[in-house]
C-alpha positions, 0 to 999 in steps of 0.5 A: 922386277921385285924379288918378292913378286917373283918369289910369290909367283914361283911358288905358286906356279910350283904349287899350282895354287893361290891358296896353297901357296898363301899358306906355305908363304903365310900370305893373306891371299888377296895380297898375294894376288895383288902382288902377282897382278903387279908383276903382270902389268910390269912384264905385259904378260899374263903368267897364270890361268886362274881355274876352278882347280887352281893356277896354271902358268901360261907359256911365257909364266913357264919362261918366267919360271925357268928364269925366276928360279935361277934368279931366286937361286942366285940370290941366295948365293949372294946373301951366303957370300955376304954371309962368308964375309962374317966367316959363316959357312951359310946359304943353301946348296941344292944337290942332284943325284941319279937315284940309284946313288941317291938311294945310299947317298942321302942319308950319310951325306945329309948327316955329314953335311949337317955336322960340318955345315950346320948354319947352311941348308941342303936340298937333294932332288932325284933325276936323270943325268939329261935332266940334271945337267939343264937343271945345272945351267938354269941355276936350279941345282949347284952340284949334280952327280952325273953318270958318263957326263958329256963334255958342255961349256956350261958345266964343269965335270970331274971324275967321282968314281967308276961303278961296275955293271953287273947282271942282276937276276932273281936268286933262284929258290934255295941257292946259297950266295956263295960262291959268286957265279962266274962272270957271263960274257957279254954277248950272252948278256945281249941274247937275254930280255933285258929290264933296261932304262930308256934313252937317253940314259946314260947306262942304257946308251953305254950297254948299246955302245958296247953291245955294238962295239962286238956286233950284237944288240940288246934284246929290249923286254921292257923300258922302265925308268927308275931302278926300284921298279926295274928291281921290282920287275926282274924279281917278278921274272920279266927279265934280267938287268945291268945295274951297279952294285949300289943299286942292287944294295939299295934295293928292299931285299938285296939278297933276292938278287944274284948278281953276276961280272959281265966279261968284259966289264962293263964300267960307267963312270960317275962325275962331279958337275957344278956350272961354269957360268958361276963360281962354286961358293965356299959352302958349295965347295965344301959339299963338293968334298963331303960327296967325295968322302961320304962316297969314299967311306961307303965304298970302304965298307963294302 
């Protein structure tokens, strides 16, 4: 299998168009079509369906796309390892972050990465923990920050930090920020309408488990998979939420919310996850240390 043909196919499948892929790759469209056709002949499979709107992968194409991303990523890692022999910290590192973490970590982490690894490139994706765990397995990600990561044979997990979940409600008009309101019993939280992510979100599963331990269950007003949307709905009066302080601080108007501790406290654990099937390169190891250092620095400023 020709790696160039595979790279062409992956880019076409991702962009959904031969025309857009030709522009992105700097390759003439007839040459691009010919290379993909040669790949289809070699594999004896139709990989792309051409139509008036572009090109979409067939079932065989979807399977090759999943493997192809991992294969191309492995090639990049091999180049990085060869670069390391020359003493350079180079290559590409792909990181996955939960949305609430991405909003506060992306900018300072990118700044630190550019300072310490100027010859390397960084890719950051947002996603749910379950999805990012799959991306680690397929090679789409090198590193993922996960909430309450579950042990699995294909990934290695290291604790990063514990985050307390707080009850988030709209701040009543005219209410000063100090003093902070007293903690609210978890049983009372269960009686409130909650705007909460859908299963199998790690925060959702943790909240349900802790409430079940005291014999109650959450009252779900809305299921929303997105921190920004949850906060917008809370501000609009749709219900309350259980989020970390980082999530609230990353909103466009954190002063518009009142946060209360929950009694007993609800904690979720942030973990660093890497693939156990692919040894981390030196560049990836340096990036892991940068993630820890950047989070520690952010915590000290709070």
